[in-house]
C-alpha positions as CSV (number, residue, x, y, z in Angstrom):
1,X,45.9,-4.7,18.0
2,X,42.5,-3.7,19.2
3,X,41.7,-4.5,22.8
4,X,38.8,-6.9,23.6
5,X,35.7,-5.1,24.9
6,X,35.3,-4.9,28.6
7,X,32.4,-6.9,30.0
8,X,30.7,-5.2,32.9
9,X,29.6,-7.8,35.4
10,X,25.9,-7.8,36.2
11,X,24.8,-8.5,39.8
12,X,21.4,-9.4,41.1
13,X,19.6,-6.2,42.3
14,X,22.5,-4.1,41.0
15,X,22.0,-0.5,42.0
16,X,19.1,-1.4,44.2
17,X,18.3,-3.0,47.5
18,X,17.5,-6.6,48.5
19,X,15.6,-7.3,51.7
20,X,15.3,-10.6,53.4
21,X,12.6,-11.0,56.1
22,X,13.2,-13.1,59.2
23,X,11.0,-13.6,62.2
24,X,12.0,-14.9,65.6
25,X,10.5,-16.5,68.8
26,X,7.3,-18.0,67.5
27,X,5.2,-19.6,66.5
28,X,2.4,-17.8,68.3
29,X,-1.1,-19.2,68.4
30,X,-2.7,-16.2,66.7
31,X,0.0,-13.7,65.7
32,X,2.0,-16.0,63.5
33,X,-1.1,-16.5,61.3
34,X,-1.5,-12.8,60.9
35,X,2.1,-12.6,59.8
36,X,1.6,-15.4,57.4
37,X,-1.4,-13.7,55.9
38,X,0.6,-10.4,55.4
39,X,3.5,-12.3,53.8
40,X,1.1,-14.1,51.5
41,X,-0.6,-10.9,50.3
42,X,2.8,-9.5,49.3
43,X,4.2,-12.7,47.9
44,X,7.1,-12.6,50.3
45,X,8.9,-15.7,51.6
46,X,10.6,-15.5,55.0
47,X,12.6,-17.5,57.5
48,X,10.9,-18.3,60.8
49,X,13.4,-18.9,63.5
50,X,11.3,-20.9,65.9
51,X,11.7,-21.6,69.6
52,X,11.4,-25.4,70.2
53,X,8.8,-25.2,73.0
54,X,6.6,-23.0,70.9
55,X,7.0,-25.1,67.8
56,X,6.2,-28.4,69.6
57,X,3.0,-26.8,71.0
58,X,1.9,-25.5,67.6
59,X,2.4,-28.2,65.0
60,X,-0.4,-26.8,62.8
61,X,1.4,-23.5,62.5
62,X,4.6,-25.3,61.6
63,X,2.6,-27.0,58.8
64,X,1.2,-23.6,57.7
65,X,4.7,-22.0,57.6
66,X,6.1,-24.9,55.7
67,X,3.1,-25.2,53.4
68,X,3.3,-21.5,52.4
69,X,6.9,-22.0,51.2
70,X,8.7,-20.4,54.1
71,X,11.8,-21.8,55.8
72,X,12.0,-22.8,59.4
73,X,15.2,-22.2,61.4
74,X,16.4,-23.2,64.8
75,X,16.2,-20.6,67.6
76,X,16.9,-23.0,70.5
77,X,14.5,-24.9,72.8
78,X,13.6,-22.2,75.3
79,X,15.5,-19.0,74.3
80,X,18.5,-18.9,76.8
81,X,21.6,-16.9,76.5
82,X,23.8,-19.6,75.0
83,X,27.0,-17.9,75.8
84,X,26.3,-18.7,79.5
85,X,25.8,-22.4,78.9
86,X,28.1,-25.4,78.7
87,X,28.8,-27.1,75.4
88,X,26.5,-30.0,76.3
89,X,23.7,-27.7,77.3
90,X,24.0,-25.7,74.0
91,X,23.9,-29.0,72.1
92,X,20.7,-30.0,73.9
93,X,19.1,-26.7,73.1
94,X,19.7,-27.2,69.3
95,X,19.1,-30.9,69.1
96,X,15.7,-30.8,70.8
97,X,14.5,-28.1,68.5
98,X,16.0,-29.8,65.5
99,X,14.0,-32.9,66.3
100,X,10.8,-30.9,66.1
101,X,11.4,-28.9,63.0
102,X,13.0,-31.7,61.0
103,X,9.5,-33.2,60.6
104,X,8.4,-30.4,58.3
105,X,9.4,-29.6,54.7
106,X,11.2,-26.3,55.0
107,X,13.0,-27.3,58.2
108,X,16.6,-26.1,57.7
109,X,20.0,-26.0,59.3
110,X,19.8,-22.3,59.7
111,X,20.4,-21.2,63.3
112,X,20.0,-17.9,65.1
113,X,21.3,-17.6,68.7
114,X,18.9,-15.7,71.1
115,X,19.9,-12.1,71.6
116,X,22.7,-12.8,69.0
117,X,24.7,-14.1,71.9
118,X,27.5,-16.6,71.0
119,X,31.1,-17.4,71.8
120,X,33.7,-20.0,70.8
121,X,31.8,-22.8,72.6
122,X,28.5,-22.0,70.9
123,X,30.2,-21.6,67.5
124,X,31.9,-25.0,67.8
125,X,28.7,-26.8,68.7
126,X,26.8,-25.1,65.9
127,X,29.4,-26.2,63.4
128,X,29.5,-29.7,64.8
129,X,25.8,-30.1,64.3
130,X,26.0,-28.8,60.7
131,X,24.2,-25.5,61.4
132,X,24.9,-22.1,59.9
133,X,24.5,-19.1,62.2
134,X,22.4,-16.3,60.8
135,X,22.3,-12.9,62.6
136,X,20.8,-9.7,61.1
137,X,21.7,-6.3,59.7
138,X,18.4,-4.5,60.4
139,X,16.9,-4.6,63.8
140,X,13.4,-3.2,63.9
141,X,13.2,-3.2,67.7
142,X,9.6,-4.2,67.3
143,X,9.8,-5.7,70.8
144,X,10.9,-2.5,72.5
145,X,8.1,-0.5,74.1
146,X,9.6,2.7,72.9
147,X,8.9,1.6,69.3
148,X,5.4,0.4,69.8
149,X,2.8,0.3,68.4
150,X,4.3,1.1,65.0
151,X,7.4,3.3,65.4
152,X,9.4,0.2,64.7
153,X,8.3,0.4,61.0
154,X,10.1,3.7,60.4
155,X,13.0,2.6,62.5
156,X,13.4,-0.5,60.2
157,X,12.9,1.5,57.0
158,X,15.5,4.1,57.9
159,X,18.1,1.2,58.2
160,X,16.9,-0.5,55.0
161,X,17.3,2.8,53.0
162,X,20.9,3.0,53.9
163,X,21.8,-0.5,52.8
164,X,22.0,-2.5,49.6
165,X,21.4,-5.7,51.4
166,X,19.2,-6.0,54.5
167,X,18.6,-9.0,56.7
168,X,15.6,-7.8,58.7
169,X,14.8,-9.0,62.2
170,X,11.2,-8.9,63.5
171,X,9.2,-11.1,66.0
172,X,6.0,-12.9,65.2
173,X,5.1,-13.2,68.9
174,X,4.6,-9.4,69.2
175,X,1.0,-8.2,69.0
176,X,1.9,-4.8,67.5
177,X,4.2,-6.5,64.9
178,X,1.4,-8.8,63.7
179,X,-1.0,-5.8,63.6
180,X,1.3,-3.7,61.5
181,X,3.3,-6.2,59.5
182,X,1.3,-5.7,56.3
183,X,2.0,-1.9,56.5
184,X,5.7,-2.7,57.0
185,X,5.9,-4.8,53.9
186,X,4.0,-2.2,51.9
187,X,6.5,0.5,53.0
188,X,9.4,-1.7,52.0
189,X,7.8,-2.4,48.6
190,X,7.3,1.3,48.0
191,X,11.0,2.0,48.3
192,X,12.6,2.6,44.9
193,X,14.7,-0.2,43.4
194,X,13.9,-2.6,46.3
195,X,13.2,-6.3,46.0
196,X,12.6,-9.0,48.5
197,X,15.1,-11.8,48.5
198,X,14.4,-15.5,48.5
199,X,15.1,-17.1,51.9
200,X,17.2,-19.8,50.2
201,X,19.7,-17.1,49.3
202,X,20.4,-16.0,52.9
């Protein structure tokens, strides 16, 4: 009896690379707008993990981020190392920021701990508040003076080339990141078999 044909599964971006863009620590009064312009030119959507104090001070930028179709994630109120805080202090950091970003379409329950620092206490509070923690797989080190003004671009690309799935970390508060972000996106786009992922799929 003949065997049924074998169906090969088809995966999104099979044989290629998918790159998700995330930005931390803003919004910044001028640099976030530069980042938004670069993303718009390339048709790329990102997740902005905002610090609550910055977000509260820049409501127009929150509207710009949301209006452009990007997502807004929680990056705490004032960027502490959460692993050094009590459960109640961790909760306060997330809730205060949540109350700011919840006012905008695109405000999410995505959370990124500052410095990637978390422990069992942090994880428990994050879960209780209905958040999902998102770290990264590609660190551009755009904040590090050794990678300024634009060495961070190549550093990020070298990591992306070696991965099929890249969750990229950059910072929209950095002057040199804003100045060179268009070039970074162009270099990613030029990689063969590479596509930007929708932030909803993170």
